[in-house]
PDB file as gemmi writes it, atoms N, CA and C in Angstrom:
CRYST1    1.000    1.000    1.000  90.00  90.00  90.00 P 1                      
ATOM      1  N   MET A   1      78.610  99.326 122.783  1.00  0.00           N  
ATOM      2  CA  MET A   1      79.650  99.071 121.829  1.00  0.00           C  
ATOM      3  C   MET A   1      81.075  98.763 122.643  1.00  0.00           C  
ATOM      4  N   GLU A   2      81.171  99.435 123.747  1.00  0.00           N  
ATOM      5  CA  GLU A   2      82.252  99.531 124.571  1.00  0.00           C  
ATOM      6  C   GLU A   2      82.605  98.004 125.021  1.00  0.00           C  
ATOM      7  N   PRO A   3      81.662  97.276 125.712  1.00  0.00           N  
ATOM      8  CA  PRO A   3      81.884  95.904 126.223  1.00  0.00           C  
ATOM      9  C   PRO A   3      82.298  94.945 125.022  1.00  0.00           C  
ATOM     10  N   ALA A   4      81.989  95.024 123.868  1.00  0.00           N  
ATOM     11  CA  ALA A   4      82.458  94.197 122.783  1.00  0.00           C  
ATOM     12  C   ALA A   4      84.017  94.458 122.689  1.00  0.00           C  
ATOM     13  N   VAL A   5      84.392  95.607 122.678  1.00  0.00           N  
ATOM     14  CA  VAL A   5      85.815  96.283 122.355  1.00  0.00           C  
ATOM     15  C   VAL A   5      86.507  95.636 123.633  1.00  0.00           C  
ATOM     16  N   LEU A   6      86.124  95.916 124.701  1.00  0.00           N  
ATOM     17  CA  LEU A   6      86.925  95.337 125.930  1.00  0.00           C  
ATOM     18  C   LEU A   6      87.099  93.937 125.747  1.00  0.00           C  
ATOM     19  N   THR A   7      86.086  93.114 125.461  1.00  0.00           N  
ATOM     20  CA  THR A   7      86.142  91.548 125.334  1.00  0.00           C  
ATOM     21  C   THR A   7      87.112  91.352 124.223  1.00  0.00           C  
ATOM     22  N   THR A   8      87.354  92.035 123.043  1.00  0.00           N  
ATOM     23  CA  THR A   8      88.233  91.855 122.190  1.00  0.00           C  
ATOM     24  C   THR A   8      89.702  92.148 122.528  1.00  0.00           C  
ATOM     25  N   VAL A   9      89.654  93.237 123.290  1.00  0.00           N  
ATOM     26  CA  VAL A   9      91.124  93.545 123.914  1.00  0.00           C  
ATOM     27  C   VAL A   9      91.693  92.425 124.879  1.00  0.00           C  
ATOM     28  N   VAL A  10      90.733  92.065 125.764  1.00  0.00           N  
ATOM     29  CA  VAL A  10      91.074  91.104 126.728  1.00  0.00           C  
ATOM     30  C   VAL A  10      91.667  89.693 125.952  1.00  0.00           C  
ATOM     31  N   TYR A  11      90.909  89.487 125.239  1.00  0.00           N  
ATOM     32  CA  TYR A  11      90.953  88.204 124.352  1.00  0.00           C  
ATOM     33  C   TYR A  11      92.309  88.169 123.523  1.00  0.00           C  
ATOM     34  N   SER A  12      92.650  89.532 123.017  1.00  0.00           N  
ATOM     35  CA  SER A  12      93.934  89.531 122.243  1.00  0.00           C  
ATOM     36  C   SER A  12      95.073  89.524 123.124  1.00  0.00           C  
ATOM     37  N   GLN A  13      94.888  90.165 124.209  1.00  0.00           N  
ATOM     38  CA  GLN A  13      96.086  90.203 125.298  1.00  0.00           C  
ATOM     39  C   GLN A  13      96.242  88.809 125.806  1.00  0.00           C  
ATOM     40  N   ALA A  14      95.249  87.914 125.863  1.00  0.00           N  
ATOM     41  CA  ALA A  14      95.564  86.490 126.461  1.00  0.00           C  
ATOM     42  C   ALA A  14      96.236  85.871 125.245  1.00  0.00           C  
ATOM     43  N   ILE A  15      95.768  86.082 124.017  1.00  0.00           N  
ATOM     44  CA  ILE A  15      96.622  85.316 123.079  1.00  0.00           C  
ATOM     45  C   ILE A  15      98.276  85.897 123.027  1.00  0.00           C  
ATOM     46  N   GLN A  16      98.439  87.103 123.098  1.00  0.00           N  
ATOM     47  CA  GLN A  16      99.778  87.612 123.144  1.00  0.00           C  
ATOM     48  C   GLN A  16     100.668  87.123 124.291  1.00  0.00           C  
ATOM     49  N   THR A  17     100.019  87.192 125.599  1.00  0.00           N  
ATOM     50  CA  THR A  17     100.921  86.754 126.623  1.00  0.00           C  
ATOM     51  C   THR A  17     101.284  85.217 126.613  1.00  0.00           C  
ATOM     52  N   LYS A  18     100.592  84.253 125.927  1.00  0.00           N  
ATOM     53  CA  LYS A  18     100.894  82.820 125.852  1.00  0.00           C  
ATOM     54  C   LYS A  18     101.968  82.562 124.789  1.00  0.00           C  
ATOM     55  N   PRO A  19     103.329  82.293 125.401  1.00  0.00           N  
ATOM     56  CA  PRO A  19     104.253  81.936 124.326  1.00  0.00           C  
ATOM     57  C   PRO A  19     104.003  80.762 123.589  1.00  0.00           C  
ATOM     58  N   LEU A  20     104.184  80.701 122.318  1.00  0.00           N  
ATOM     59  CA  LEU A  20     104.397  79.578 121.582  1.00  0.00           C  
ATOM     60  C   LEU A  20     105.554  78.839 121.634  1.00  0.00           C  
ATOM     61  N   THR A  21     105.507  77.494 121.815  1.00  0.00           N  
ATOM     62  CA  THR A  21     106.652  76.748 121.934  1.00  0.00           C  
ATOM     63  C   THR A  21     106.482  75.548 121.033  1.00  0.00           C  
ATOM     64  N   TYR A  22     107.654  75.126 120.520  1.00  0.00           N  
ATOM     65  CA  TYR A  22     107.776  73.891 119.718  1.00  0.00           C  
ATOM     66  C   TYR A  22     108.679  72.850 120.428  1.00  0.00           C  
ATOM     67  N   THR A  23     108.222  71.654 120.319  1.00  0.00           N  
ATOM     68  CA  THR A  23     108.967  70.653 120.828  1.00  0.00           C  
ATOM     69  C   THR A  23     109.107  69.624 119.685  1.00  0.00           C  
ATOM     70  N   SER A  24     110.294  69.269 119.355  1.00  0.00           N  
ATOM     71  CA  SER A  24     110.398  68.427 118.359  1.00  0.00           C  
ATOM     72  C   SER A  24     110.225  67.120 118.671  1.00  0.00           C  
ATOM     73  N   PRO A  25     109.647  66.173 117.463  1.00  0.00           N  
ATOM     74  CA  PRO A  25     109.251  65.029 117.777  1.00  0.00           C  
ATOM     75  C   PRO A  25     110.371  64.001 118.565  1.00  0.00           C  
ATOM     76  N   ALA A  26     111.719  64.270 118.340  1.00  0.00           N  
ATOM     77  CA  ALA A  26     112.878  63.524 118.951  1.00  0.00           C  
ATOM     78  C   ALA A  26     113.043  63.822 120.582  1.00  0.00           C  
ATOM     79  N   ALA A  27     112.682  65.265 120.845  1.00  0.00           N  
ATOM     80  CA  ALA A  27     112.521  65.591 122.059  1.00  0.00           C  
ATOM     81  C   ALA A  27     111.464  64.994 122.859  1.00  0.00           C  
ATOM     82  N   ARG A  28     110.159  65.041 122.251  1.00  0.00           N  
ATOM     83  CA  ARG A  28     109.015  64.377 122.892  1.00  0.00           C  
ATOM     84  C   ARG A  28     109.241  62.857 123.053  1.00  0.00           C  
ATOM     85  N   GLU A  29     109.881  62.141 122.112  1.00  0.00           N  
ATOM     86  CA  GLU A  29     110.349  60.786 122.315  1.00  0.00           C  
ATOM     87  C   GLU A  29     111.229  60.423 123.342  1.00  0.00           C  
ATOM     88  N   ARG A  30     112.221  61.409 123.518  1.00  0.00           N  
ATOM     89  CA  ARG A  30     113.303  61.343 124.509  1.00  0.00           C  
ATOM     90  C   ARG A  30     112.487  61.517 126.015  1.00  0.00           C  
ATOM     91  N   GLU A  31     111.672  62.218 125.998  1.00  0.00           N  
ATOM     92  CA  GLU A  31     111.018  62.627 127.230  1.00  0.00           C  
ATOM     93  C   GLU A  31     109.980  61.332 127.624  1.00  0.00           C  
ATOM     94  N   ILE A  32     109.473  60.676 126.697  1.00  0.00           N  
ATOM     95  CA  ILE A  32     108.601  59.548 126.960  1.00  0.00           C  
ATOM     96  C   ILE A  32     109.722  58.417 127.606  1.00  0.00           C  
ATOM     97  N   TYR A  33     110.791  58.132 126.910  1.00  0.00           N  
ATOM     98  CA  TYR A  33     111.689  57.280 127.551  1.00  0.00           C  
ATOM     99  C   TYR A  33     112.037  57.663 128.834  1.00  0.00           C  
ATOM    100  N   PHE A  34     112.587  58.814 129.069  1.00  0.00           N  
ATOM    101  CA  PHE A  34     112.936  59.460 130.246  1.00  0.00           C  
ATOM    102  C   PHE A  34     111.871  59.120 131.369  1.00  0.00           C  
ATOM    103  N   SER A  35     110.581  59.526 131.240  1.00  0.00           N  
ATOM    104  CA  SER A  35     109.517  59.480 132.187  1.00  0.00           C  
ATOM    105  C   SER A  35     109.276  58.009 132.515  1.00  0.00           C  
ATOM    106  N   SER A  36     109.378  57.123 131.372  1.00  0.00           N  
ATOM    107  CA  SER A  36     109.169  55.617 131.722  1.00  0.00           C  
ATOM    108  C   SER A  36     110.232  55.079 132.418  1.00  0.00           C  
ATOM    109  N   ALA A  37     111.570  55.575 132.256  1.00  0.00           N  
ATOM    110  CA  ALA A  37     112.634  55.065 133.074  1.00  0.00           C  
ATOM    111  C   ALA A  37     112.725  55.570 134.610  1.00  0.00           C  
ATOM    112  N   ARG A  38     112.277  56.713 134.595  1.00  0.00           N  
ATOM    113  CA  ARG A  38     112.024  57.198 135.798  1.00  0.00           C  
ATOM    114  C   ARG A  38     110.960  56.675 136.802  1.00  0.00           C  
ATOM    115  N   ASN A  39     109.945  56.471 136.170  1.00  0.00           N  
ATOM    116  CA  ASN A  39     108.691  55.658 136.906  1.00  0.00           C  
ATOM    117  C   ASN A  39     109.117  54.340 137.087  1.00  0.00           C  
ATOM    118  N   LEU A  40     109.720  53.711 136.156  1.00  0.00           N  
ATOM    119  CA  LEU A  40     110.129  52.236 136.427  1.00  0.00           C  
ATOM    120  C   LEU A  40     111.279  52.067 137.670  1.00  0.00           C  
ATOM    121  N   ALA A  41     112.062  53.109 137.594  1.00  0.00           N  
ATOM    122  CA  ALA A  41     113.170  53.235 138.453  1.00  0.00           C  
ATOM    123  C   ALA A  41     112.430  53.436 140.132  1.00  0.00           C  
ATOM    124  N   ASN A  42     111.693  54.270 140.105  1.00  0.00           N  
ATOM    125  CA  ASN A  42     110.917  54.604 141.365  1.00  0.00           C  
ATOM    126  C   ASN A  42     110.038  53.500 141.738  1.00  0.00           C  
ATOM    127  N   ALA A  43     109.288  52.719 140.901  1.00  0.00           N  
ATOM    128  CA  ALA A  43     108.510  51.642 141.443  1.00  0.00           C  
ATOM    129  C   ALA A  43     109.266  50.509 141.811  1.00  0.00           C  
ATOM    130  N   GLN A  44     110.474  50.055 141.047  1.00  0.00           N  
ATOM    131  CA  GLN A  44     111.241  48.895 141.357  1.00  0.00           C  
ATOM    132  C   GLN A  44     112.112  49.171 142.393  1.00  0.00           C  
ATOM    133  N   PHE A  45     112.889  50.296 142.370  1.00  0.00           N  
ATOM    134  CA  PHE A  45     114.011  50.491 143.294  1.00  0.00           C  
ATOM    135  C   PHE A  45     113.541  51.067 144.678  1.00  0.00           C  
ATOM    136  N   GLN A  46     112.798  52.028 144.566  1.00  0.00           N  
ATOM    137  CA  GLN A  46     112.415  52.677 145.794  1.00  0.00           C  
ATOM    138  C   GLN A  46     111.005  52.217 146.385  1.00  0.00           C  
ATOM    139  N   LEU A  47     110.148  51.953 145.672  1.00  0.00           N  
ATOM    140  CA  LEU A  47     108.888  51.367 146.393  1.00  0.00           C  
ATOM    141  C   LEU A  47     108.870  50.042 146.397  1.00  0.00           C  
ATOM    142  N   ALA A  48     109.653  49.370 145.545  1.00  0.00           N  
ATOM    143  CA  ALA A  48     109.577  47.838 145.484  1.00  0.00           C  
ATOM    144  C   ALA A  48     108.187  47.434 145.368  1.00  0.00           C  
ATOM    145  N   ASP A  49     107.535  47.877 144.337  1.00  0.00           N  
ATOM    146  CA  ASP A  49     106.228  47.597 144.165  1.00  0.00           C  
ATOM    147  C   ASP A  49     106.030  46.521 142.730  1.00  0.00           C  
ATOM    148  N   ALA A  50     106.054  45.204 142.971  1.00  0.00           N  
ATOM    149  CA  ALA A  50     106.036  44.490 141.911  1.00  0.00           C  
ATOM    150  C   ALA A  50     104.897  44.748 140.860  1.00  0.00           C  
ATOM    151  N   GLU A  51     103.715  44.911 141.431  1.00  0.00           N  
ATOM    152  CA  GLU A  51     102.649  45.066 140.596  1.00  0.00           C  
ATOM    153  C   GLU A  51     102.602  46.489 139.713  1.00  0.00           C  
ATOM    154  N   LEU A  52     102.938  47.528 140.509  1.00  0.00           N  
ATOM    155  CA  LEU A  52     103.184  48.561 139.647  1.00  0.00           C  
ATOM    156  C   LEU A  52     104.354  48.610 138.753  1.00  0.00           C  
ATOM    157  N   THR A  53     105.371  48.029 138.985  1.00  0.00           N  
ATOM    158  CA  THR A  53     106.562  47.665 138.023  1.00  0.00           C  
ATOM    159  C   THR A  53     106.112  46.962 136.803  1.00  0.00           C  
ATOM    160  N   GLN A  54     105.188  45.991 136.961  1.00  0.00           N  
ATOM    161  CA  GLN A  54     104.717  44.948 136.013  1.00  0.00           C  
ATOM    162  C   GLN A  54     103.704  45.852 135.179  1.00  0.00           C  
ATOM    163  N   ARG A  55     102.963  46.823 135.747  1.00  0.00           N  
ATOM    164  CA  ARG A  55     102.118  47.577 134.762  1.00  0.00           C  
ATOM    165  C   ARG A  55     102.967  48.895 134.031  1.00  0.00           C  
ATOM    166  N   LEU A  56     103.961  49.035 134.654  1.00  0.00           N  
ATOM    167  CA  LEU A  56     104.770  50.139 133.927  1.00  0.00           C  
ATOM    168  C   LEU A  56     105.480  49.484 132.730  1.00  0.00           C  
ATOM    169  N   TRP A  57     106.104  48.097 133.037  1.00  0.00           N  
ATOM    170  CA  TRP A  57     106.733  47.470 131.969  1.00  0.00           C  
ATOM    171  C   TRP A  57     105.702  46.980 130.951  1.00  0.00           C  
ATOM    172  N   GLN A  58     104.332  46.844 131.259  1.00  0.00           N  
ATOM    173  CA  GLN A  58     103.425  46.604 130.180  1.00  0.00           C  
ATOM    174  C   GLN A  58     103.191  48.000 129.300  1.00  0.00           C  
ATOM    175  N   ASP A  59     103.344  49.009 130.116  1.00  0.00           N  
ATOM    176  CA  ASP A  59     103.188  50.378 129.337  1.00  0.00           C  
ATOM    177  C   ASP A  59     104.255  50.526 128.205  1.00  0.00           C  
ATOM    178  N   VAL A  60     105.346  50.205 128.739  1.00  0.00           N  
ATOM    179  CA  VAL A  60     106.562  50.182 127.855  1.00  0.00           C  
ATOM    180  C   VAL A  60     106.271  49.348 126.535  1.00  0.00           C  
ATOM    181  N   SER A  61     105.873  48.049 126.655  1.00  0.00           N  
ATOM    182  CA  SER A  61     105.575  47.193 125.704  1.00  0.00           C  
ATOM    183  C   SER A  61     104.506  47.793 125.004  1.00  0.00           C  
ATOM    184  N   ASP A  62     103.293  48.470 125.444  1.00  0.00           N  
ATOM    185  CA  ASP A  62     101.992  48.963 124.590  1.00  0.00           C  
ATOM    186  C   ASP A  62     102.712  50.064 123.850  1.00  0.00           C  
ATOM    187  N   ARG A  63     103.537  50.788 124.309  1.00  0.00           N  
ATOM    188  CA  ARG A  63     104.012  52.017 123.504  1.00  0.00           C  
ATOM    189  C   ARG A  63     105.069  51.614 122.547  1.00  0.00           C  
ATOM    190  N   ASP A  64     105.404  50.336 122.507  1.00  0.00           N  
ATOM    191  CA  ASP A  64     106.586  49.729 121.643  1.00  0.00           C  
ATOM    192  C   ASP A  64     107.798  50.522 121.840  1.00  0.00           C  
ATOM    193  N   LEU A  65     108.155  50.757 123.127  1.00  0.00           N  
ATOM    194  CA  LEU A  65     109.405  51.244 123.280  1.00  0.00           C  
ATOM    195  C   LEU A  65     110.423  50.362 123.217  1.00  0.00           C  
ATOM    196  N   ASP A  66     111.677  50.852 123.101  1.00  0.00           N  
ATOM    197  CA  ASP A  66     113.030  50.029 122.868  1.00  0.00           C  
ATOM    198  C   ASP A  66     113.231  49.557 124.387  1.00  0.00           C  
ATOM    199  N   VAL A  67     113.058  48.345 124.776  1.00  0.00           N  
ATOM    200  CA  VAL A  67     113.398  47.927 126.157  1.00  0.00           C  
ATOM    201  C   VAL A  67     114.949  48.097 126.579  1.00  0.00           C  
ATOM    202  N   ASP A  68     115.646  47.942 125.772  1.00  0.00           N  
ATOM    203  CA  ASP A  68     117.105  48.178 126.070  1.00  0.00           C  
ATOM    204  C   ASP A  68     117.455  49.429 126.265  1.00  0.00           C  
ATOM    205  N   ARG A  69     116.777  50.427 125.653  1.00  0.00           N  
ATOM    206  CA  ARG A  69     116.876  51.785 125.819  1.00  0.00           C  
ATOM    207  C   ARG A  69     116.333  52.424 127.211  1.00  0.00           C  
ATOM    208  N   VAL A  70     115.344  51.867 127.524  1.00  0.00           N  
ATOM    209  CA  VAL A  70     114.801  52.012 128.982  1.00  0.00           C  
ATOM    210  C   VAL A  70     115.604  51.432 130.066  1.00  0.00           C  
ATOM    211  N   LEU A  71     116.081  50.233 129.738  1.00  0.00           N  
ATOM    212  CA  LEU A  71     116.915  49.645 130.767  1.00  0.00           C  
ATOM    213  C   LEU A  71     118.378  50.365 130.983  1.00  0.00           C  
ATOM    214  N   ASN A  72     118.859  50.826 129.764  1.00  0.00           N  
ATOM    215  CA  ASN A  72     120.054  51.642 129.937  1.00  0.00           C  
ATOM    216  C   ASN A  72     119.728  53.029 130.703  1.00  0.00           C  
ATOM    217  N   LEU A  73     118.700  53.514 130.634  1.00  0.00           N  
ATOM    218  CA  LEU A  73     118.287  54.838 131.447  1.00  0.00           C  
ATOM    219  C   LEU A  73     118.005  54.382 132.913  1.00  0.00           C  
ATOM    220  N   MET A  74     117.541  53.270 133.223  1.00  0.00           N  
ATOM    221  CA  MET A  74     117.403  52.948 134.400  1.00  0.00           C  
ATOM    222  C   MET A  74     118.643  52.518 135.137  1.00  0.00           C  
ATOM    223  N   TYR A  75     119.490  51.825 134.431  1.00  0.00           N  
ATOM    224  CA  TYR A  75     120.770  51.544 135.109  1.00  0.00           C  
ATOM    225  C   TYR A  75     121.995  52.234 134.681  1.00  0.00           C  
ATOM    226  N   GLY A  76     121.849  53.136 133.609  1.00  0.00           N  
ATOM    227  CA  GLY A  76     122.892  53.922 133.097  1.00  0.00           C  
ATOM    228  C   GLY A  76     123.400  55.092 133.805  1.00  0.00           C  
ATOM    229  N   CYS A  77     122.608  55.502 134.784  1.00  0.00           N  
ATOM    230  CA  CYS A  77     122.739  56.745 135.371  1.00  0.00           C  
ATOM    231  C   CYS A  77     122.214  56.766 137.001  1.00  0.00           C  
ATOM    232  N   TRP A  78     123.040  57.301 137.784  1.00  0.00           N  
ATOM    233  CA  TRP A  78     122.648  57.114 139.273  1.00  0.00           C  
ATOM    234  C   TRP A  78     121.443  57.971 139.561  1.00  0.00           C  
ATOM    235  N   PHE A  79     121.271  59.129 138.919  1.00  0.00           N  
ATOM    236  CA  PHE A  79     120.409  60.230 139.440  1.00  0.00           C  
ATOM    237  C   PHE A  79     119.344  60.377 138.212  1.00  0.00           C  
ATOM    238  N   HIS A  80     118.085  59.740 138.393  1.00  0.00           N  
ATOM    239  CA  HIS A  80     117.313  59.934 137.381  1.00  0.00           C  
ATOM    240  C   HIS A  80     116.503  61.251 137.288  1.00  0.00           C  
ATOM    241  N   ASP A  81     116.625  62.127 138.223  1.00  0.00           N  
ATOM    242  CA  ASP A  81     116.237  63.535 138.368  1.00  0.00           C  
ATOM    243  C   ASP A  81     117.256  64.505 137.679  1.00  0.00           C  
ATOM    244  N   ASP A  82     118.475  64.045 137.448  1.00  0.00           N  
ATOM    245  CA  ASP A  82     119.389  64.794 136.656  1.00  0.00           C  
ATOM    246  C   ASP A  82     119.329  64.662 135.166  1.00  0.00           C  
ATOM    247  N   ALA A  83     118.695  65.689 134.585  1.00  0.00           N  
ATOM    248  CA  ALA A  83     118.406  65.667 133.305  1.00  0.00           C  
ATOM    249  C   ALA A  83     119.687  65.307 132.237  1.00  0.00           C  
ATOM    250  N   GLU A  84     120.761  66.099 132.623  1.00  0.00           N  
ATOM    251  CA  GLU A  84     121.989  66.011 132.030  1.00  0.00           C  
ATOM    252  C   GLU A  84     122.503  64.544 132.098  1.00  0.00           C  
ATOM    253  N   ALA A  85     122.383  64.013 133.201  1.00  0.00           N  
ATOM    254  CA  ALA A  85     122.797  62.708 133.482  1.00  0.00           C  
ATOM    255  C   ALA A  85     122.047  61.631 132.670  1.00  0.00           C  
ATOM    256  N   MET A  86     120.770  61.836 132.508  1.00  0.00           N  
ATOM    257  CA  MET A  86     119.853  60.951 131.783  1.00  0.00           C  
ATOM    258  C   MET A  86     120.208  61.276 130.137  1.00  0.00           C  
ATOM    259  N   ILE A  87     120.440  62.452 129.825  1.00  0.00           N  
ATOM    260  CA  ILE A  87     120.776  62.761 128.481  1.00  0.00           C  
ATOM    261  C   ILE A  87     122.159  62.237 127.884  1.00  0.00           C  
ATOM    262  N   ASP A  88     123.155  62.389 128.855  1.00  0.00           N  
ATOM    263  CA  ASP A  88     124.449  61.686 128.706  1.00  0.00           C  
ATOM    264  C   ASP A  88     124.395  60.105 128.485  1.00  0.00           C  
ATOM    265  N   ALA A  89     123.502  59.391 129.285  1.00  0.00           N  
ATOM    266  CA  ALA A  89     123.309  58.092 129.255  1.00  0.00           C  
ATOM    267  C   ALA A  89     122.622  57.777 127.959  1.00  0.00           C  
ATOM    268  N   ASP A  90     121.604  58.333 127.568  1.00  0.00           N  
ATOM    269  CA  ASP A  90     120.834  58.168 126.400  1.00  0.00           C  
ATOM    270  C   ASP A  90     121.545  58.450 125.153  1.00  0.00           C  
ATOM    271  N   GLU A  91     122.388  59.435 125.064  1.00  0.00           N  
ATOM    272  CA  GLU A  91     123.207  59.670 123.872  1.00  0.00           C  
ATOM    273  C   GLU A  91     124.267  58.580 123.757  1.00  0.00           C  
ATOM    274  N   ALA A  92     124.786  58.199 124.845  1.00  0.00           N  
ATOM    275  CA  ALA A  92     125.871  57.319 124.767  1.00  0.00           C  
ATOM    276  C   ALA A  92     125.209  55.774 124.092  1.00  0.00           C  
ATOM    277  N   PHE A  93     124.094  55.499 124.607  1.00  0.00           N  
ATOM    278  CA  PHE A  93     123.362  54.368 124.177  1.00  0.00           C  
ATOM    279  C   PHE A  93     123.120  54.480 122.785  1.00  0.00           C  
ATOM    280  N   LEU A  94     122.558  55.717 122.266  1.00  0.00           N  
ATOM    281  CA  LEU A  94     122.237  55.794 120.835  1.00  0.00           C  
ATOM    282  C   LEU A  94     123.315  55.768 119.982  1.00  0.00           C  
ATOM    283  N   GLN A  95     124.521  56.467 120.409  1.00  0.00           N  
ATOM    284  CA  GLN A  95     125.612  56.414 119.584  1.00  0.00           C  
ATOM    285  C   GLN A  95     126.325  54.948 119.447  1.00  0.00           C  
ATOM    286  N   SER A  96     125.991  54.060 120.534  1.00  0.00           N  
ATOM    287  CA  SER A  96     126.706  52.889 120.631  1.00  0.00           C  
ATOM    288  C   SER A  96     126.194  51.883 119.553  1.00  0.00           C  
ATOM    289  N   GLY A  97     124.960  52.282 118.808  1.00  0.00           N  
ATOM    290  CA  GLY A  97     124.587  51.465 117.846  1.00  0.00           C  
ATOM    291  C   GLY A  97     123.676  50.455 118.272  1.00  0.00           C  
ATOM    292  N   ARG A  98     123.391  50.343 119.531  1.00  0.00           N  
ATOM    293  CA  ARG A  98     122.464  49.215 120.075  1.00  0.00           C  
ATOM    294  C   ARG A  98     120.891  49.557 119.788  1.00  0.00           C  
ATOM    295  N   ALA A  99     120.667  50.884 119.598  1.00  0.00           N  
ATOM    296  CA  ALA A  99     119.387  51.366 119.637  1.00  0.00           C  
ATOM    297  C   ALA A  99     118.741  50.886 118.335  1.00  0.00           C  
ATOM    298  N   GLU A 100     117.378  50.729 118.238  1.00  0.00           N  
ATOM    299  CA  GLU A 100     116.641  50.123 116.816  1.00  0.00           C  
ATOM    300  C   GLU A 100     116.864  51.440 116.168  1.00  0.00           C  
ATOM    301  N   THR A 101     116.956  51.154 114.903  1.00  0.00           N  
ATOM    302  CA  THR A 101     117.128  52.041 113.714  1.00  0.00           C  
ATOM    303  C   THR A 101     115.872  51.986 112.869  1.00  0.00           C  
TER     304      THR A 101                                                      
END                                                                             
C-alpha cells in the first residue's frame, strides 16, 4: 500500500509545483506578429537570405497577418530584441487607425 501512496504524493507535488499561466488572445496575437517581424528582419537584413525571406512572407500570408503591421514592426523600431520598443511601435501603429479592424 505504501508505493501507491508514494506515487500519489509525488504526482500531487508535481501538479502543485507547475504554475498555471494565462496568456490572453491579444498577447498571443501580438507575439505572433513580433516573432514574424523578428524572423523576417533577421532573414532579410542580417542573413540577406532571399529564399528564407520569401518563405517567411508566405507564412505571414498563410496566417492571414496584417502585412502593414508586420512591416511597421520591421521598420518601426531599431532593436527587434527590445520588447518595449516592439510594443511601443505596435501600439503606435494600432492607435493610428491603419490596422485592420
